[in-house]
C-alpha positions as CSV (number, residue, x, y, z in Angstrom):
1,M,195.3,156.7,75.3
2,A,192.7,159.0,76.8
3,D,190.8,157.8,79.8
4,T,187.4,158.7,78.3
5,I,186.5,158.0,74.7
6,D,183.8,159.8,72.8
7,I,182.2,156.7,71.3
8,V,179.8,157.1,68.4
9,E,176.2,157.2,69.7
10,N,174.1,157.7,66.6
11,R,173.7,155.5,63.6
12,S,174.6,156.9,60.2
13,E,173.7,156.0,56.6
14,I,176.1,156.9,53.8
15,V,175.6,157.4,50.1
16,F,178.9,157.7,48.1
17,L,179.2,158.2,44.4
18,Y,182.4,158.3,42.3
19,D,182.9,157.8,38.6
20,A,185.4,156.2,36.3
21,V,186.4,157.3,32.8
22,D,188.4,154.9,30.6
23,A,189.4,152.9,33.8
24,N,189.1,149.5,35.4
25,P,187.5,150.4,38.7
26,N,187.7,146.9,40.1
27,G,189.3,144.0,38.1
28,N,188.3,140.4,38.5
29,P,191.4,138.2,38.8
30,L,189.2,135.1,38.2
31,S,188.4,136.3,34.7
32,G,192.0,135.5,33.5
33,A,192.6,139.0,32.2
34,N,191.6,141.1,35.2
35,R,188.6,142.4,33.3
36,P,186.2,144.8,35.0
37,R,183.6,143.1,37.1
38,I,180.3,143.3,35.2
39,D,176.9,142.1,36.2
40,P,176.0,139.7,33.3
41,Q,172.3,140.5,33.6
42,T,172.3,144.3,33.9
43,Q,175.7,145.1,32.4
44,Q,176.4,147.3,35.4
45,A,180.0,147.5,36.6
46,I,180.6,146.2,40.1
47,V,183.1,147.5,42.7
48,T,183.5,145.4,45.9
49,D,183.5,146.8,49.3
50,V,186.9,145.3,49.8
51,R,188.3,147.5,47.0
52,L,186.7,150.7,48.5
53,K,188.1,149.8,52.0
54,R,191.6,149.3,50.5
55,Y,191.4,152.9,49.1
56,L,190.4,154.2,52.5
57,R,193.0,152.2,54.4
58,D,195.8,153.4,52.0
59,Q,194.7,157.0,52.5
60,L,194.7,156.6,56.3
61,E,198.2,155.2,56.1
62,D,199.4,158.0,53.8
63,D,197.9,160.5,56.3
64,G,200.1,158.9,59.0
65,H,197.4,156.9,60.9
66,G,198.2,153.5,62.3
67,V,196.8,150.9,59.8
68,Y,196.8,147.2,60.8
69,I,195.5,145.6,57.5
70,R,198.2,147.0,55.3
71,N,198.7,146.8,51.5
72,V,201.2,144.0,51.3
73,Q,201.8,144.6,47.6
74,E,203.4,148.0,48.4
75,E,207.2,148.2,48.9
76,G,208.1,148.4,52.5
77,N,205.0,146.7,53.8
78,Q,206.7,143.4,54.5
79,F,205.8,143.0,58.1
80,T,203.7,140.0,59.3
81,R,200.5,140.6,61.3
82,G,202.3,139.3,64.3
83,Q,205.1,141.8,64.0
84,L,202.6,144.6,63.5
85,L,200.7,143.5,66.6
86,E,203.9,143.5,68.7
87,D,204.8,146.9,67.4
88,R,201.4,148.3,68.2
89,L,201.6,147.0,71.8
90,K,205.3,147.6,72.6
91,D,204.3,150.2,75.2
92,V,202.2,147.7,77.2
93,E,204.8,145.7,79.0
94,P,203.5,142.3,80.4
95,D,206.2,142.4,83.2
96,D,204.4,145.4,84.6
97,Y,201.4,143.3,85.5
98,E,200.8,140.3,87.9
99,L,199.1,138.2,85.4
100,D,198.3,135.5,87.9
101,D,196.1,138.0,89.7
102,G,192.6,138.3,88.3
103,E,192.3,142.1,88.5
104,E,195.8,142.6,87.2
105,A,195.1,140.2,84.3
106,D,191.9,142.1,83.5
107,Q,193.7,145.4,83.5
108,F,196.4,144.0,81.2
109,R,193.7,142.7,78.8
110,E,191.9,146.1,78.9
111,D,195.2,148.0,78.2
112,V,196.1,145.6,75.3
113,F,192.7,146.1,73.9
114,G,192.7,149.8,74.2
115,E,196.2,150.3,72.9
116,F,195.7,148.1,69.9
117,L,192.6,150.0,68.8
118,D,194.1,153.3,69.6
119,K,196.9,152.6,67.1
120,S,194.8,150.7,64.5
121,V,192.3,153.2,63.1
122,D,191.3,150.9,60.3
123,V,190.2,148.2,62.7
124,R,188.1,150.8,64.6
125,Y,186.3,151.4,61.2
126,F,186.2,148.0,59.4
127,G,187.2,145.4,62.0
128,A,189.8,142.6,61.4
129,T,190.5,138.9,61.9
130,M,193.0,138.5,64.7
131,S,194.6,135.2,63.9
132,V,198.3,136.1,64.0
133,D,201.6,134.2,63.9
134,T,203.3,135.3,67.1
135,D,204.4,133.8,70.4
136,E,203.8,137.0,72.2
137,I,201.3,137.0,75.1
138,Y,199.4,139.9,73.5
139,A,197.5,137.7,71.1
140,E,196.0,135.7,74.0
141,H,194.3,138.9,75.3
142,L,192.6,140.0,72.1
143,P,189.4,138.6,70.6
144,D,189.5,136.3,67.6
145,H,188.1,139.1,65.5
146,F,186.7,142.6,65.6
147,T,183.5,143.3,63.7
148,G,183.7,146.6,62.0
149,P,180.9,149.1,62.7
150,V,181.4,150.8,59.3
151,Q,180.3,148.6,56.4
152,F,179.7,149.3,52.7
153,S,177.7,147.2,50.3
154,P,179.3,146.4,47.0
155,G,179.0,149.3,44.7
156,K,177.4,149.2,41.2
157,T,177.2,151.7,38.4
158,M,173.9,153.5,38.1
159,H,173.7,152.4,34.5
160,A,174.9,149.8,32.1
161,V,178.5,150.2,30.9
162,N,180.5,149.5,27.8
163,E,183.9,147.8,28.0
164,N,186.5,149.7,25.9
165,E,188.2,147.0,23.9
166,E,190.3,149.5,21.9
167,Y,192.9,149.7,24.7
168,D,194.2,146.2,23.8
169,S,195.4,147.3,20.3
170,L,196.5,150.8,21.4
171,T,198.6,149.4,24.3
172,S,200.1,146.8,21.9
173,V,201.1,149.5,19.4
174,I,202.7,151.7,22.0
175,A,204.5,148.8,23.8
176,T,205.9,147.5,20.5
177,Q,207.1,150.9,19.4
178,E,208.9,151.5,22.8
179,D,210.5,148.1,22.9
180,K,210.8,146.1,19.7
181,Q,211.6,142.9,21.7
182,Q,208.4,143.2,23.8
183,G,205.5,141.0,22.8
184,G,202.9,143.7,22.7
185,F,200.0,141.4,21.5
186,D,200.0,139.5,24.8
187,L,199.0,142.6,26.8
188,D,195.6,142.8,28.4
189,D,194.1,146.2,29.2
190,H,190.4,146.1,29.8
191,R,188.5,149.3,30.9
192,I,185.0,150.6,30.9
193,Q,184.3,153.8,28.9
194,Y,182.3,155.4,31.8
195,G,180.6,154.5,35.0
196,L,179.0,156.4,37.8
197,I,179.4,154.1,40.8
198,R,177.0,154.1,43.7
199,F,177.8,152.8,47.2
200,H,175.7,152.5,50.3
201,G,177.3,152.5,53.8
202,L,176.2,152.2,57.4
203,V,177.7,153.1,60.7
204,D,176.4,150.9,63.5
205,E,176.4,152.7,66.8
206,H,176.3,149.4,68.7
207,G,179.3,147.9,66.9
208,A,181.1,151.2,67.6
209,E,181.3,150.2,71.2
210,D,183.2,147.0,70.3
211,T,186.0,148.8,68.4
212,N,186.1,152.2,70.3
213,L,184.9,154.0,67.1
214,T,184.8,157.7,68.0
215,S,182.9,160.7,66.8
216,D,186.2,162.1,65.5
217,D,186.6,158.9,63.5
218,I,183.3,159.6,61.8
219,D,184.1,163.2,61.1
220,R,187.3,161.9,59.5
221,L,185.2,159.6,57.3
222,D,183.4,162.6,55.9
223,T,186.6,163.8,54.2
224,L,188.4,160.5,53.9
225,C,186.1,158.9,51.3
226,W,186.5,161.9,49.0
227,R,190.3,162.2,49.4
228,A,190.9,158.5,49.1
229,I,189.4,158.4,45.6
230,K,191.3,161.6,44.7
231,N,194.6,160.3,45.9
232,Q,194.6,156.5,45.7
233,T,193.4,156.0,42.1
234,I,196.6,157.0,40.4
235,S,197.8,153.6,39.1
236,R,197.7,153.0,35.4
237,S,194.4,151.2,35.3
238,K,192.7,153.2,38.1
239,V,193.5,156.8,36.9
240,G,190.4,158.6,35.7
241,Q,188.3,158.2,38.9
242,E,186.8,161.1,40.7
243,P,184.5,161.5,43.8
244,R,181.1,163.0,42.8
245,L,178.8,162.9,45.9
246,Y,179.3,162.0,49.6
247,C,176.3,162.2,51.9
248,R,176.1,161.0,55.5
249,V,172.8,161.0,57.2
250,E,173.2,160.9,61.0
251,Y,170.1,159.8,62.8
252,A,168.8,160.9,66.1
253,D,167.0,157.7,67.3
254,E,168.9,154.6,68.4
255,S,168.8,151.6,66.0
256,F,166.9,153.6,63.3
257,H,167.9,154.2,59.7
258,L,165.8,154.5,56.6
259,G,167.9,152.0,54.6
260,G,168.6,151.9,50.8
261,L,169.1,155.6,50.4
262,D,171.5,155.0,47.6
263,K,168.6,153.6,45.5
264,D,166.7,156.8,45.9
265,L,169.2,158.5,43.6
266,E,168.6,157.7,40.0
267,L,169.8,159.1,36.7
268,D,167.4,161.7,35.2
269,E,166.5,160.0,32.0
270,E,165.4,163.3,30.3
271,R,168.6,165.1,31.1
272,S,171.0,162.1,30.7
273,K,172.3,160.6,27.5
274,P,171.5,156.9,26.9
275,D,173.7,154.5,28.8
276,E,175.7,153.5,25.7
277,K,176.6,157.1,25.0
278,L,177.7,158.1,28.5
279,R,181.4,159.1,28.4
280,N,181.9,161.6,31.3
281,V,180.0,163.2,34.2
282,R,178.7,166.0,32.0
283,D,176.6,163.5,30.0
284,L,174.2,162.9,32.9
285,A,172.1,164.4,35.7
286,V,171.1,162.8,39.0
287,E,167.5,163.0,40.0
288,A,167.1,163.8,43.8
289,D,163.4,163.9,44.2
290,A,162.9,160.5,45.9
291,F,166.1,161.0,48.0
292,V,165.1,164.3,49.4
293,G,161.5,163.2,49.8
294,R,162.4,160.2,52.0
295,L,164.7,162.3,54.2
296,E,161.9,164.9,54.6
297,G,159.5,162.2,55.7
298,A,162.0,161.2,58.5
299,S,163.1,164.7,59.4
300,D,162.1,164.2,63.1
301,Q,164.5,161.2,63.3
302,I,167.5,162.9,61.6
303,E,170.1,164.7,63.6
304,R,172.0,166.2,60.7
305,V,173.1,165.6,57.1
306,R,176.7,166.0,56.0
307,V,177.1,166.4,52.3
308,V,179.5,167.4,49.5
309,A,179.1,167.2,45.7
310,S,181.4,167.8,42.8
311,D,180.9,171.2,41.1
312,V,180.4,169.5,37.7
313,L,177.7,167.0,38.8
314,T,174.2,168.1,37.7
315,F,171.2,167.5,39.9
316,S,167.5,167.7,39.2
317,Y,164.9,168.3,41.8
318,E,161.3,169.1,41.0
319,D,161.4,171.7,38.3
320,E,165.0,172.8,38.9
321,H,168.3,171.4,37.6
322,G,171.8,172.6,38.1
323,G,175.0,172.1,40.2
324,P,175.3,171.0,43.9
325,D,173.3,174.0,45.2
326,V,170.2,172.4,43.8
327,L,170.7,169.4,46.1
328,Y,171.9,171.5,49.0
329,D,168.9,173.9,48.8
330,A,166.5,171.0,48.5
331,L,167.9,169.4,51.6
332,E,167.8,172.6,53.6
333,D,164.1,173.2,52.6
334,A,163.2,169.7,53.6
335,L,165.2,169.4,56.9
336,G,166.0,172.9,57.9
337,A,169.2,174.9,57.3
338,D,170.6,174.0,60.7
339,A,170.4,170.2,59.9
340,V,172.4,170.4,56.7
341,E,176.2,170.8,56.7
342,V,178.2,171.1,53.5
343,V,181.6,169.5,54.0
344,D,184.6,171.5,53.1
345,V,186.9,168.5,52.4
346,Y,190.2,170.3,52.2
347,E,189.6,172.7,55.1
348,E,188.2,170.1,57.4
349,H,190.5,167.2,56.8
350,T,193.4,168.8,58.6
351,A,191.6,168.5,61.9
352,T,191.4,164.8,61.5
353,M,195.1,164.2,61.0
354,P,197.2,162.3,63.6
355,D,198.2,164.3,66.7
356,D,202.0,164.4,66.6
357,T,202.3,165.9,70.1
């Protein structure tokens, strides 16, 4: 591990949109049929922050990064937390330290702490509870938990959704045709017809000090969110989800952020179909006036904006409407061209991959 770490110094606020077509973006196991989570008052679909973080962790693992909170449902991930902890810290040998000596014990604790976080990128982002079943001395020299400096609020669709009940009968017919002995009518397959899901996130620069979250980690996040939805939504009920907008506002002043930026993006009612008729991303437009206006009002407190949008997502701003350039140009006019960086996801992500040397 390097002697010096470029710890995150600036707070960031994140807005992340992705959509789901004929999919179950987040089932509720308590419903008895794993139905999509729906707000009973607004009929908006809900996606928990836990679901989003699972996508991000799985993508980090696929990229070859050390992930501590692994997906135990996947084949091959059968290690206990204690075993994973021991594996992370096998290069820190307790016999190399005089643990009865105060300074030596402090150095051992510091090395354990640093080595664990260096090899557990997901903990640097999202934190972890550190209760483990192990007799190894390592656990005694780690805190009870790490509080993650990167947090997302639960996501909600920007509109009411319809649940597509037709999949029950369709799946039953297909299953019965493929296997005459299978009881097709007992199958449950509940999906929403369409939903544009809106997440809000925050990167806390003070919490970053507790998990050694680096500037490189945050640069990775700028491509990770996009790629995770692209690559980790390929199961039968999750297929049909695509990233549509990622925007990270990096602030210049300590402990400052506008808050609630996700709510400043709304559907343009004049250019969007009614909620009940929405079926794909081409049926709507996102109004960016309030979003750009709030950022412009805080321009002196913004270091930069990192943004990328889907080529098929329509934006409206003042009297203009069109593709991502409408948003990009509006942001540049409001904040200055030097403050707005359009993320090239597939060009940039290679620089955030693990160093194999």
